[in-house]
C-alpha positions as CSV (number, residue, x, y, z in Angstrom):
1,M,0.0,0.0,0.0
2,N,1.2,3.6,-0.5
3,L,0.6,6.7,1.5
4,K,-1.9,8.1,-1.0
5,R,-4.1,5.0,-0.8
6,M,-3.8,5.1,3.0
7,E,-5.1,8.6,3.1
8,Q,-8.0,7.6,0.8
9,I,-8.9,4.8,3.2
10,L,-8.7,7.0,6.3
11,N,-10.7,9.9,4.7
12,N,-13.5,7.7,3.4
13,D,-16.6,6.3,5.2
14,E,-16.4,3.1,3.1
15,K,-15.3,0.0,5.0
16,V,-12.0,-1.4,3.7
17,D,-10.3,-4.5,5.1
18,V,-6.6,-3.9,5.6
19,F,-4.2,-6.7,6.4
20,Y,-0.7,-7.1,7.8
21,N,1.0,-10.5,7.7
22,N,-2.4,-12.1,6.9
23,R,-4.0,-10.6,10.0
24,L,-6.8,-8.0,9.8
25,V,-5.9,-4.7,11.3
26,W,-7.4,-1.3,12.1
27,I,-5.3,1.8,11.5
28,Q,-5.0,4.0,14.5
29,S,-2.7,6.6,13.1
30,T,0.0,7.4,10.5
31,N,3.3,9.3,10.7
32,N,5.1,9.6,7.4
33,N,5.6,6.1,6.2
34,I,4.7,4.4,9.5
35,A,1.2,3.3,10.6
36,K,0.2,2.3,14.1
37,V,-2.2,-0.6,13.8
38,G,-4.2,-2.7,16.1
39,F,-4.9,-6.3,15.4
40,I,-8.6,-7.3,15.2
41,D,-8.0,-10.8,16.7
42,N,-6.4,-9.5,20.0
43,F,-5.3,-6.3,21.8
44,E,-1.8,-6.3,20.2
45,E,-0.6,-3.0,18.6
46,S,2.3,-2.5,16.3
47,D,4.1,0.2,14.2
48,V,4.5,-1.1,10.7
49,F,5.6,0.4,7.3
50,I,2.6,1.5,5.3
51,E,4.0,-0.3,2.3
52,D,3.7,-3.6,4.2
53,L,-0.1,-3.2,4.6
54,Y,-2.5,-4.5,1.9
55,E,-6.1,-4.8,1.1
């Protein structure tokens, strides 16, 4: 994923499934090319590169 697509997802009301390492995540925030994500299947959080996220 790239930063432009990330901004589209965050600024849109449409639900989009975003994944990291085959796990569904929700995006908490972004800072340059890093996204703070929470994993849907537990309470774990992680900072990941936006380019490593996918739909």
